[in-house]
C-alpha positions as CSV (number, residue, x, y, z in Angstrom):
1,M,-55.3,-82.7,13.8
2,E,-58.5,-83.9,12.2
3,P,-61.2,-81.2,11.6
4,A,-63.8,-81.3,14.4
5,A,-67.5,-80.5,14.3
6,V,-68.4,-76.9,13.8
7,P,-69.3,-74.8,16.9
8,G,-73.0,-74.1,17.2
9,F,-72.7,-70.4,16.8
10,L,-71.5,-71.0,13.2
11,R,-74.0,-73.6,12.1
12,E,-77.2,-72.3,13.6
13,D,-79.4,-70.3,11.3
14,G,-81.3,-67.3,12.6
15,L,-78.6,-65.7,14.8
16,R,-78.8,-61.9,14.3
17,L,-76.2,-60.9,16.9
18,L,-73.0,-62.8,17.7
19,L,-70.7,-61.2,20.4
20,F,-67.2,-62.4,21.4
21,G,-65.9,-61.3,24.8
22,G,-63.4,-62.0,27.5
23,K,-60.2,-60.8,29.2
24,G,-57.9,-58.8,27.1
25,G,-55.3,-60.8,25.0
26,V,-57.3,-64.0,24.8
27,G,-58.0,-63.8,21.1
28,K,-61.4,-62.2,20.9
29,T,-60.6,-60.2,17.7
30,T,-59.2,-63.3,16.0
31,C,-62.2,-65.4,16.9
32,A,-64.7,-62.8,15.9
33,S,-63.0,-62.1,12.6
34,A,-62.7,-65.8,11.8
35,A,-66.4,-66.3,12.7
36,A,-67.5,-63.4,10.5
37,L,-65.5,-64.7,7.5
38,D,-66.8,-68.3,8.1
39,L,-70.4,-67.0,8.1
40,A,-69.9,-64.9,5.0
41,R,-68.4,-67.9,3.2
42,R,-71.2,-70.3,4.2
43,H,-73.9,-67.8,3.2
44,P,-72.7,-65.9,0.1
45,A,-76.2,-64.5,-0.7
46,A,-76.5,-62.8,2.7
47,S,-74.7,-59.7,4.1
48,F,-72.8,-59.6,7.3
49,L,-71.2,-57.0,9.5
50,L,-68.1,-57.4,11.7
51,V,-67.8,-54.5,14.2
52,S,-65.3,-53.6,17.0
53,T,-66.5,-51.8,20.1
54,D,-63.0,-51.7,21.6
55,P,-61.6,-48.1,21.6
56,A,-58.2,-49.7,20.8
57,H,-59.3,-51.3,17.6
58,S,-57.4,-54.1,16.0
59,L,-59.8,-55.5,13.3
60,L,-57.8,-54.0,10.4
61,D,-54.5,-55.2,12.0
62,C,-56.1,-58.7,12.2
63,F,-56.9,-58.6,8.5
64,A,-53.4,-57.4,7.7
65,G,-54.3,-55.6,4.5
66,S,-56.3,-58.6,3.0
67,A,-59.7,-57.8,1.6
68,A,-62.9,-59.1,3.2
69,P,-65.4,-60.8,0.9
70,K,-68.0,-58.5,-0.7
71,N,-70.8,-59.7,1.6
72,L,-68.8,-58.8,4.8
73,A,-68.5,-55.2,5.9
74,L,-66.0,-54.1,8.6
75,C,-66.5,-51.3,11.0
76,E,-64.3,-49.9,13.8
77,I,-66.6,-47.6,15.8
78,D,-65.2,-44.1,16.3
79,P,-67.0,-42.7,19.4
80,Q,-66.5,-39.0,18.4
81,Q,-67.9,-39.6,14.9
82,S,-70.8,-41.5,16.4
83,L,-71.5,-38.7,18.8
84,Q,-71.5,-36.2,16.0
85,R,-74.0,-38.3,14.0
86,F,-76.1,-38.6,17.1
87,K,-76.2,-34.9,17.7
88,T,-77.0,-34.2,14.1
89,Q,-80.0,-36.5,14.2
90,H,-81.3,-35.8,17.7
91,Q,-80.0,-32.6,19.0
92,E,-83.1,-30.5,18.1
93,H,-85.3,-33.0,20.0
94,L,-83.1,-32.8,23.1
95,R,-83.0,-29.0,22.9
96,T,-86.8,-28.9,22.8
97,I,-87.2,-31.3,25.7
98,A,-84.6,-29.3,27.9
99,L,-86.3,-26.0,27.1
100,R,-89.8,-27.3,27.9
101,G,-88.9,-29.4,30.9
102,T,-86.3,-27.3,32.9
103,F,-85.8,-23.7,34.0
104,L,-82.8,-23.5,31.7
105,D,-82.7,-20.8,29.0
106,P,-81.6,-21.4,25.4
107,S,-77.9,-20.4,26.1
108,D,-77.8,-22.8,29.1
109,V,-79.2,-25.7,27.0
110,A,-76.8,-24.9,24.1
111,R,-73.8,-25.1,26.5
112,F,-74.9,-28.5,27.7
113,L,-75.5,-30.0,24.3
114,D,-72.2,-28.7,22.9
115,L,-70.2,-30.6,25.6
116,S,-68.4,-33.7,24.7
117,I,-69.6,-36.8,26.6
118,P,-67.0,-38.3,28.9
119,G,-67.0,-42.1,28.9
120,L,-69.1,-42.3,25.7
121,D,-67.4,-45.3,24.1
122,E,-69.9,-47.9,25.3
123,M,-72.9,-45.7,24.8
124,M,-72.0,-44.8,21.2
125,A,-71.3,-48.4,20.4
126,L,-74.7,-49.4,21.8
127,L,-76.5,-46.7,19.8
128,E,-74.7,-47.8,16.6
129,I,-75.6,-51.5,17.2
130,M,-79.2,-50.4,17.8
131,A,-79.3,-48.6,14.5
132,W,-77.9,-51.5,12.5
133,V,-80.3,-54.0,14.1
134,K,-83.2,-51.7,13.3
135,Q,-82.1,-51.3,9.6
136,Q,-82.1,-55.1,9.2
137,R,-79.4,-54.8,6.5
138,Y,-77.3,-57.7,7.8
139,A,-78.2,-61.3,8.4
140,C,-75.9,-61.3,11.4
141,I,-73.8,-58.7,13.2
142,V,-70.6,-60.1,14.7
143,V,-69.2,-58.0,17.5
144,D,-65.6,-57.9,18.7
145,T,-66.1,-56.4,22.1
146,A,-63.8,-54.5,24.4
147,P,-62.1,-56.4,27.3
148,A,-64.5,-57.9,29.9
149,G,-65.2,-55.1,32.3
150,H,-66.2,-52.6,29.7
151,T,-68.1,-55.2,27.7
152,L,-70.3,-55.8,30.8
153,K,-70.8,-52.0,31.1
154,L,-71.9,-52.0,27.4
155,L,-74.4,-54.8,28.1
156,G,-75.8,-53.0,31.1
157,L,-76.4,-49.8,29.1
158,P,-80.0,-50.7,27.8
159,A,-81.3,-50.5,31.4
160,L,-79.4,-47.2,32.0
161,M,-80.7,-45.7,28.8
162,R,-84.2,-46.6,29.7
163,R,-83.7,-44.5,32.8
164,W,-82.3,-41.8,30.6
165,V,-85.5,-41.8,28.4
166,A,-87.6,-41.8,31.5
167,A,-85.8,-38.7,32.7
168,L,-86.4,-37.0,29.4
169,D,-90.0,-38.0,29.4
170,A,-90.4,-36.6,33.0
171,M,-89.2,-33.2,31.6
172,L,-92.1,-33.1,29.2
173,A,-94.7,-34.1,31.8
174,K,-95.3,-30.5,33.0
175,Y,-95.6,-29.2,29.4
176,R,-98.2,-31.9,28.6
177,Y,-100.2,-31.1,31.8
178,M,-100.3,-27.4,30.9
179,A,-101.3,-28.1,27.4
180,R,-104.2,-30.3,28.6
181,L,-105.2,-27.7,31.2
182,Y,-105.4,-24.8,28.7
183,R,-106.2,-26.5,25.5
184,G,-108.4,-29.3,26.9
185,A,-106.3,-32.0,25.1
186,Y,-102.7,-32.8,24.2
187,C,-101.6,-34.2,20.8
188,K,-98.4,-36.0,20.5
189,E,-95.6,-34.0,19.0
190,A,-92.3,-34.9,17.3
191,V,-90.4,-35.1,20.6
192,D,-93.0,-37.5,22.1
193,L,-92.6,-39.8,19.0
194,Y,-88.8,-39.5,19.3
195,L,-88.9,-40.8,22.9
196,E,-91.4,-43.5,22.1
197,Q,-89.3,-44.7,19.2
198,T,-86.1,-44.6,21.3
199,L,-87.8,-46.7,24.0
200,A,-89.1,-49.2,21.4
201,D,-85.6,-49.5,19.9
202,L,-84.1,-50.2,23.3
203,K,-86.8,-52.7,24.1
204,N,-86.3,-54.5,20.8
205,L,-82.5,-54.6,21.3
206,W,-82.9,-55.9,24.8
207,T,-85.3,-58.6,23.6
208,L,-82.8,-59.5,20.9
209,L,-79.9,-59.7,23.4
210,R,-81.8,-62.1,25.6
211,S,-83.1,-64.3,22.7
212,P,-81.2,-67.7,22.5
213,K,-82.5,-68.2,18.9
214,R,-81.3,-64.9,17.7
215,C,-78.3,-63.9,19.9
216,R,-75.2,-65.6,21.3
217,F,-72.5,-64.4,23.5
218,V,-69.3,-66.4,23.2
219,P,-66.7,-66.0,26.0
220,V,-63.1,-66.5,24.8
221,M,-60.4,-67.5,27.4
222,L,-57.0,-69.1,28.0
223,A,-56.4,-72.0,30.3
224,E,-54.7,-69.6,32.8
225,T,-55.7,-68.5,36.3
226,L,-56.4,-64.8,35.6
227,S,-58.3,-65.5,32.4
228,I,-60.4,-68.1,34.2
229,H,-61.1,-65.7,37.0
230,V,-62.3,-63.0,34.6
231,T,-64.4,-65.5,32.6
232,Q,-66.1,-66.7,35.8
233,V,-67.1,-63.1,36.7
234,M,-68.3,-62.6,33.2
235,L,-70.4,-65.7,33.1
236,R,-72.1,-64.9,36.4
237,E,-73.0,-61.4,35.1
238,L,-74.2,-62.7,31.7
239,E,-76.4,-65.2,33.5
240,R,-77.8,-62.4,35.7
241,L,-78.5,-60.3,32.7
242,G,-80.1,-63.2,30.9
243,L,-77.9,-63.2,27.9
244,P,-77.6,-66.6,26.1
245,V,-74.3,-68.4,26.4
246,R,-73.9,-71.9,25.2
247,E,-70.3,-72.2,24.0
248,V,-67.0,-71.1,25.6
249,V,-63.8,-71.0,23.5
250,V,-60.5,-72.0,25.2
251,N,-57.7,-70.6,23.0
252,G,-54.0,-71.3,22.8
253,L,-53.9,-74.9,23.9
254,L,-50.7,-76.8,23.4
255,S,-50.7,-80.1,21.4
256,Q,-48.7,-83.0,22.7
257,P,-45.2,-81.7,23.2
258,S,-42.2,-84.0,22.5
259,G,-39.3,-84.0,24.9
260,C,-39.4,-80.3,25.9
261,P,-39.7,-79.9,29.7
262,V,-40.9,-76.2,29.3
263,C,-43.7,-77.2,27.0
264,A,-44.5,-80.3,29.1
265,E,-44.9,-78.1,32.2
266,W,-47.0,-75.6,30.3
267,A,-49.3,-78.3,28.9
268,S,-49.6,-79.9,32.3
269,R,-50.9,-76.6,33.8
270,Q,-53.4,-76.3,31.0
271,R,-54.7,-79.8,31.6
272,L,-55.3,-79.1,35.3
273,E,-57.1,-75.8,34.4
274,L,-59.2,-77.6,31.8
275,K,-60.2,-80.3,34.2
276,E,-61.5,-77.7,36.7
277,L,-63.3,-75.7,33.9
278,T,-65.2,-78.7,32.4
279,Q,-66.3,-79.8,35.8
280,V,-67.3,-76.4,37.3
281,F,-69.0,-75.1,34.1
282,S,-70.4,-78.4,32.9
283,K,-73.5,-76.7,31.4
284,Y,-71.5,-75.0,28.7
285,A,-70.0,-76.5,25.6
286,F,-66.2,-76.0,25.6
287,W,-64.3,-75.7,22.4
288,G,-60.5,-75.8,22.2
289,L,-58.3,-73.9,19.7
290,P,-54.6,-74.8,19.4
291,L,-51.7,-72.6,20.1
292,L,-50.6,-71.4,16.7
293,L,-46.9,-70.7,16.2
294,D,-47.5,-67.7,14.0
295,E,-50.1,-64.9,14.5
296,V,-53.4,-65.6,12.8
297,R,-53.5,-62.5,10.5
298,G,-55.0,-62.1,7.1
299,A,-58.3,-63.5,5.6
300,E,-56.8,-66.7,4.4
301,R,-55.5,-67.8,7.8
302,L,-58.5,-66.6,9.6
303,L,-60.8,-68.7,7.4
304,S,-59.0,-71.9,8.5
305,L,-59.2,-71.1,12.2
306,W,-62.5,-72.9,13.1
307,E,-61.4,-76.0,11.2
308,Q,-58.9,-76.5,14.0
309,A,-61.5,-76.3,16.8
310,R,-62.2,-79.4,18.9
311,P,-65.1,-79.9,21.4
312,L,-63.9,-80.4,25.0
313,A,-66.4,-82.4,27.0
314,Q,-63.6,-83.2,29.4
315,A,-59.9,-82.3,29.7
316,D,-58.8,-85.6,28.1
317,D,-60.4,-84.5,24.8
318,W,-57.3,-82.3,24.1
319,P,-54.0,-84.2,23.6
320,L,-52.0,-82.4,26.4
321,A,-49.0,-83.7,28.1
322,A,-49.3,-85.7,31.3
323,V,-48.7,-83.8,34.6
324,V,-45.1,-83.3,35.3
325,P,-44.3,-83.8,39.0
326,G,-42.0,-81.4,40.8
327,G,-41.2,-77.8,41.0
328,G,-42.9,-75.9,38.2
329,F,-42.1,-74.0,35.0
330,N,-39.2,-71.9,36.3
331,N,-37.4,-75.0,37.6
332,V,-37.3,-76.6,34.1
333,I,-35.7,-73.5,32.7
334,T,-32.1,-73.9,33.6
335,G,-29.3,-71.4,33.1
336,H,-31.6,-68.5,32.0
337,S,-32.7,-65.5,33.9
338,P,-36.4,-64.7,33.8
339,V,-35.6,-61.0,33.0
340,S,-33.0,-59.6,30.7
341,H,-31.8,-56.0,31.0
342,P,-33.9,-55.3,34.2
343,A,-35.3,-51.8,34.6
344,P,-34.1,-49.2,37.0
345,L,-36.1,-49.1,40.2
346,P,-38.5,-46.1,40.2
347,A,-37.0,-43.1,42.1
348,A,-38.0,-42.4,45.7
349,S,-39.7,-39.2,44.5
350,M,-42.2,-41.3,42.4
351,K,-45.7,-41.0,43.9
352,L,-47.8,-42.5,41.0
353,I,-46.8,-45.4,38.8
354,L,-49.2,-46.7,36.1
355,F,-48.9,-50.0,34.4
356,A,-50.5,-49.9,31.0
357,G,-50.8,-51.8,27.7
358,K,-53.0,-54.0,25.6
359,G,-55.2,-56.5,27.3
360,G,-53.5,-59.8,28.2
361,V,-49.9,-58.5,28.1
362,G,-49.4,-59.0,31.9
363,K,-50.1,-55.5,33.4
364,T,-51.7,-56.9,36.5
365,T,-48.9,-59.4,37.2
366,L,-46.1,-56.8,36.7
367,A,-48.0,-54.2,38.8
368,C,-48.4,-56.7,41.7
369,A,-44.7,-57.8,41.5
370,S,-43.5,-54.2,41.3
371,A,-45.7,-53.0,44.2
372,L,-44.2,-55.9,46.4
373,R,-40.7,-54.9,45.3
374,L,-41.3,-51.2,46.2
375,A,-42.7,-52.1,49.6
376,Q,-39.6,-54.2,50.2
377,E,-37.2,-51.5,49.1
378,R,-38.9,-48.5,50.7
379,R,-38.9,-49.7,54.3
380,G,-40.9,-47.4,56.5
381,K,-42.9,-46.2,53.5
382,E,-46.5,-47.1,52.6
383,I,-47.5,-48.3,49.1
384,L,-51.1,-48.6,47.8
385,L,-51.8,-50.9,44.8
386,F,-55.1,-50.2,43.2
387,S,-57.1,-51.1,40.0
388,I,-59.4,-49.1,37.8
389,D,-60.2,-52.0,35.5
390,P,-64.0,-52.9,35.9
391,A,-62.9,-56.6,35.6
392,H,-60.5,-56.6,38.6
393,S,-57.8,-59.2,38.7
394,L,-55.6,-58.1,41.6
395,A,-57.1,-60.5,44.1
396,A,-56.7,-63.5,41.7
397,C,-53.1,-62.5,41.0
398,L,-52.1,-62.0,44.6
399,G,-54.2,-65.0,45.7
400,C,-56.0,-63.3,48.6
401,E,-59.3,-61.5,49.3
402,I,-59.5,-57.9,48.3
403,G,-62.4,-55.5,48.1
404,A,-63.5,-51.9,47.8
405,Q,-61.8,-51.0,51.1
406,E,-58.0,-50.8,51.7
407,T,-56.6,-54.2,52.6
408,R,-53.2,-54.6,54.2
409,V,-51.6,-57.6,52.4
410,A,-47.9,-57.3,53.2
411,P,-45.5,-55.1,55.2
412,G,-45.8,-51.6,53.7
413,L,-48.3,-52.7,51.0
414,S,-52.1,-52.2,50.9
415,V,-54.4,-53.0,48.0
416,I,-57.9,-51.8,46.9
417,E,-60.1,-52.8,43.9
418,L,-62.2,-49.7,43.4
419,D,-66.0,-50.1,42.9
420,A,-66.9,-47.2,40.6
421,Q,-70.6,-48.1,40.7
422,A,-70.7,-48.0,44.5
423,E,-69.1,-44.5,44.4
424,Y,-71.8,-43.4,41.9
425,E,-74.6,-44.9,44.0
426,R,-73.3,-43.0,47.1
427,L,-73.5,-39.7,45.1
428,K,-77.0,-40.5,44.0
429,R,-78.1,-41.1,47.6
430,D,-76.6,-37.7,48.7
431,Y,-78.3,-36.0,45.8
432,A,-81.7,-37.6,46.5
433,T,-81.5,-36.6,50.2
434,E,-80.7,-33.0,49.3
435,I,-83.4,-32.9,46.6
436,S,-86.0,-34.1,49.1
437,A,-85.0,-31.4,51.6
438,V,-85.1,-28.6,49.0
439,F,-88.5,-29.5,47.7
440,G,-89.8,-30.1,51.3
441,R,-88.9,-26.5,52.1
442,G,-90.4,-25.3,48.8
443,T,-93.7,-27.0,49.7
444,E,-93.9,-25.4,53.1
445,Q,-93.1,-21.9,51.8
446,A,-95.4,-22.0,48.7
447,G,-98.1,-24.2,50.1
448,T,-98.0,-26.4,47.0
449,D,-96.0,-29.4,45.9
450,F,-93.9,-28.9,42.8
451,A,-94.5,-32.4,41.6
452,F,-93.3,-32.0,38.0
453,D,-90.1,-30.0,38.9
454,R,-89.3,-32.4,41.7
455,E,-89.5,-35.5,39.4
456,V,-87.3,-33.8,36.8
457,M,-84.6,-32.9,39.4
458,E,-84.8,-36.3,41.0
459,R,-84.0,-38.0,37.7
460,M,-81.3,-35.5,36.7
461,L,-78.4,-37.8,37.6
462,D,-79.7,-40.4,35.2
463,V,-78.5,-38.1,32.3
464,A,-75.1,-37.5,33.9
465,P,-72.0,-38.4,31.7
466,P,-71.2,-42.2,31.7
467,G,-67.6,-41.6,32.9
468,L,-68.6,-39.8,36.1
469,D,-68.5,-43.1,38.1
470,E,-64.9,-43.7,37.2
471,M,-63.9,-40.1,38.2
472,L,-65.7,-40.5,41.5
473,S,-63.6,-43.6,42.3
474,L,-60.5,-41.8,41.2
475,A,-61.4,-38.9,43.6
476,R,-61.2,-41.4,46.4
477,I,-57.6,-42.2,45.6
478,V,-56.7,-38.5,45.2
479,D,-58.2,-38.0,48.7
480,L,-55.8,-40.5,50.0
481,M,-53.0,-38.7,48.2
482,D,-54.1,-35.4,49.6
483,R,-54.2,-36.8,53.2
484,K,-50.7,-38.3,52.6
485,R,-51.9,-41.7,53.7
486,Y,-49.5,-43.4,51.3
487,D,-46.1,-42.5,49.9
488,C,-46.6,-44.2,46.5
489,F,-49.6,-45.3,44.4
490,V,-49.3,-48.2,41.9
491,L,-52.1,-48.3,39.4
492,D,-53.1,-51.4,37.4
493,T,-55.0,-49.8,34.5
494,A,-57.7,-51.0,32.1
495,P,-56.5,-52.0,28.6
496,T,-55.2,-49.3,26.3
497,G,-58.3,-47.9,24.7
498,H,-60.1,-47.4,28.0
499,L,-57.0,-46.2,29.8
500,L,-56.6,-43.4,27.3
501,R,-60.2,-42.5,27.8
502,F,-59.5,-42.5,31.6
503,L,-56.5,-40.2,31.1
504,E,-58.5,-37.7,29.0
505,M,-61.6,-37.8,31.2
506,P,-60.5,-35.4,34.0
507,E,-60.4,-32.6,31.4
508,L,-63.9,-33.5,30.0
509,I,-65.4,-34.0,33.4
510,E,-64.0,-30.6,34.5
511,K,-65.9,-28.9,31.6
512,W,-69.1,-30.7,32.8
513,L,-68.5,-29.6,36.4
514,K,-67.9,-26.0,35.3
515,T,-71.1,-26.0,33.4
516,F,-73.2,-27.5,36.2
517,F,-71.7,-25.2,38.8
518,A,-72.3,-22.1,36.7
519,L,-76.0,-23.1,36.4
520,F,-76.3,-23.7,40.2
521,L,-74.9,-20.2,40.8
522,K,-77.1,-18.6,38.1
523,Y,-80.3,-20.2,39.6
524,R,-79.3,-20.3,43.2
525,D,-82.4,-18.3,44.2
526,V,-84.6,-20.9,42.5
527,F,-82.7,-24.1,43.1
528,W,-79.7,-24.4,45.4
529,L,-78.0,-27.7,46.6
530,P,-75.2,-26.6,48.9
531,R,-74.0,-30.2,49.7
532,I,-73.9,-31.3,46.0
533,C,-72.2,-28.0,45.0
534,E,-69.6,-28.7,47.7
535,L,-69.1,-32.2,46.3
536,M,-68.7,-30.9,42.8
537,V,-66.1,-28.3,43.9
538,D,-64.2,-31.0,45.8
539,L,-64.3,-33.4,42.8
540,S,-63.0,-30.6,40.5
541,K,-60.1,-29.9,42.9
542,K,-59.2,-33.5,43.0
543,L,-59.2,-34.0,39.3
544,K,-57.0,-31.0,38.8
545,L,-54.6,-32.4,41.4
546,F,-54.5,-35.7,39.7
547,R,-53.9,-34.1,36.3
548,R,-51.0,-32.0,37.7
549,L,-49.4,-35.1,39.3
550,L,-49.8,-37.2,36.1
551,V,-47.8,-34.8,33.9
552,D,-45.0,-34.3,36.5
553,A,-42.2,-36.6,35.4
554,R,-40.5,-36.3,38.7
555,Q,-43.5,-37.8,40.6
556,A,-45.4,-39.9,38.0
557,A,-44.6,-42.3,35.3
558,L,-46.4,-44.8,33.0
559,L,-44.6,-48.1,32.6
560,A,-45.8,-49.6,29.3
561,V,-46.2,-53.4,29.1
562,T,-46.3,-55.2,25.7
563,I,-45.7,-58.6,24.1
564,P,-43.9,-59.5,20.8
565,T,-46.9,-59.6,18.4
566,E,-48.0,-57.4,15.5
567,M,-51.2,-56.3,17.1
568,A,-49.6,-55.5,20.5
569,Y,-46.8,-53.6,18.7
570,A,-49.4,-51.4,16.8
571,E,-51.3,-50.8,20.0
572,T,-48.2,-49.9,22.0
573,L,-47.2,-47.3,19.4
574,D,-50.7,-45.8,19.8
575,L,-50.3,-45.7,23.6
576,L,-46.8,-44.1,23.4
577,A,-48.1,-41.4,21.0
578,A,-51.1,-40.7,23.2
579,C,-48.9,-40.3,26.3
580,Q,-46.6,-37.9,24.5
581,R,-49.7,-35.9,23.4
582,L,-51.0,-35.8,27.0
583,G,-47.6,-35.1,28.5
584,V,-47.3,-38.3,30.4
585,A,-43.7,-39.7,30.9
586,V,-43.1,-43.3,29.7
587,P,-39.5,-44.1,30.7
588,I,-39.7,-48.0,30.7
589,L,-41.2,-50.5,28.3
590,F,-41.5,-54.1,29.5
591,V,-41.6,-56.6,26.6
592,N,-43.3,-59.6,28.3
593,L,-43.9,-63.3,27.4
594,L,-40.7,-63.7,25.4
595,T,-39.7,-67.3,24.6
596,P,-36.3,-68.2,26.0
597,P,-33.7,-69.9,23.8
598,S,-34.4,-73.7,23.4
599,S,-33.8,-76.6,21.1
600,C,-37.6,-77.5,21.3
601,P,-39.2,-77.1,17.8
602,I,-42.2,-75.3,19.4
603,C,-40.2,-72.9,21.5
604,S,-37.8,-72.3,18.6
605,A,-40.6,-71.4,16.2
606,L,-42.2,-69.1,18.8
607,R,-38.8,-67.4,19.4
608,R,-38.1,-66.9,15.7
609,A,-41.5,-65.2,15.2
610,Q,-40.9,-62.9,18.2
611,Q,-37.4,-61.7,17.2
612,P,-38.4,-59.3,14.4
613,L,-40.9,-57.7,16.7
614,L,-38.3,-57.4,19.4
615,E,-35.9,-55.6,17.0
616,R,-38.7,-53.2,16.0
617,Y,-39.3,-52.4,19.7
618,R,-35.6,-51.7,20.1
619,T,-35.6,-49.4,17.1
620,T,-38.8,-47.4,17.8
621,C,-38.3,-47.2,21.6
622,A,-34.6,-46.5,21.6
623,D,-35.1,-43.5,24.0
624,R,-36.7,-45.8,26.6
625,H,-35.4,-48.5,28.8
626,L,-36.4,-51.9,27.3
627,A,-36.7,-54.7,29.9
628,L,-37.2,-58.2,28.5
629,V,-39.4,-60.6,30.5
630,F,-39.4,-64.2,29.5
631,R,-42.3,-66.6,29.6
632,Q,-42.4,-68.4,33.0
633,D,-44.7,-70.2,35.4
634,E,-47.8,-68.1,35.9
635,P,-46.6,-65.7,38.7
636,R,-49.5,-66.0,41.1
637,G,-49.2,-65.6,44.9
638,F,-46.9,-63.5,47.0
639,E,-43.8,-65.8,46.8
640,R,-43.7,-66.0,43.0
641,L,-44.5,-62.4,42.6
642,R,-41.7,-61.4,45.0
643,V,-39.3,-63.5,42.9
644,L,-40.5,-61.7,39.7
645,G,-40.3,-58.3,41.4
646,R,-36.7,-58.9,42.3
647,A,-35.9,-59.9,38.7
648,L,-37.7,-57.0,37.1
649,Y,-35.6,-54.2,38.5
650,A,-31.8,-53.8,38.9
651,T,-30.5,-54.0,42.4
């Protein structure tokens, strides 16, 4: 393939921030790493930073031990280390604000500030990026983001943090008023300057994020249905936020196959998807990257990646095969089962089954197929399939409308895509209603309006831990469990890094709830919210119930899903180690997207590259059932998912 023109985000001078995002498994890390290396090579006198905000980092795996050039720094953000740095730098200011602006005493404030922050990954990443932008040490910061849903949460944080600063500022309002009343004037102190500087930093970052000349967000995707669905959601949200997007990268495109019906069908589907993309999203510049038969790892291979890019003004710009008439991918694979060594069907005692793994390995597909199989096998029983990934894909996979309410989609099977933000907004409304009632009574009794205290308490939820919304949505599922509405719950999880945060979060939230509840009891004569206290107690009970269920191997299991690549292998080992530490059973490992035996040069090369990884899975996971799932027509819609579900498990 002749080298094509260079994408705009590599040739335009002045870009300070370059972010790569998309559904898990589409090649974000590879594209971000290759872009950072290309920029560093083109501008040897400038310094660059390549940073990962994904809790399940793979930057170092991508470089595979090779050294980055001297003008390129690499950073995989560690949220706990970032939190410790944040506390070291700012804890005294926060302590002063809390003591001046609330009725808490020093021991109460110390307890709050010593708590870990559940759901802190995105917040700490944002704070680190803010600091680097402010330092102006790097000509450009290239960001390898977490999978789509959590990246959008990251990009929504500047607005949330402005509310956080406003809440802290409200805490100081009464102190400033009293100072002016008794001293006649108020001079700004260190805490005032801290809040002003934080607000200015947030404003500068938000201005940078929305500046087309200085910032670019590059969605990366595959020419596949689920990837397209997630990219559409992401583009709509990026447009709403006002973030500049000009180019979209379509990765993993097949070149013209020769004589292989499997590759021909695969390429035909890609052509159809590309045709739709270039028509529906005509305002974006599409760039295609070829399917490479070996993983792109190491600085040398990464440096050559963008030389293989080609602009796609229309589908015909990429040399894909013509459309193959007839039955589809599975029909051209003859004499080969789609699954080898199928897994045992989960026992009837199983109440909770989680599908987990790296982004893009097929968790959603296998969760949907498994839920349909369970509904078929457990006649007379009710199954609920649900998702906690902020970038939901269940509806796209099943091919039907699904929302935040339980939807019956097949006999014995209902589906729900939880809306964590809606659950959080509901809590805020309940809180606001009760605050209004409390201060209404206080005004009648004391004959005065506690304006300062009221504003502080009204804003208190703005400084709640970021993971609270996810736990509130989980509590809704536990409520259904408690009411015995369903016999089994099948969970399509977020990719590995955020799943592990989710599994650890109940314990962290429980500490927050204990601290809040202790304060409500301590100050009940001054400030008492019976409805909110009741909700907190209820949430605490539900989180404990979920945690007990999660570690009961007779009733709960995590089914790991992976693919035969180096980066997926490393992430799978991290997942298995974390599950062992947390006491979560992982009896089955699905190795997905294996290439079946073939005489085709492309298929044969892919299969040869996969075999060493497959042997390593067999060795390191010898104590688990290993089910092998071969690449097949994208299993979308009930009919194909039922076929896959029958093949996944032994009869």
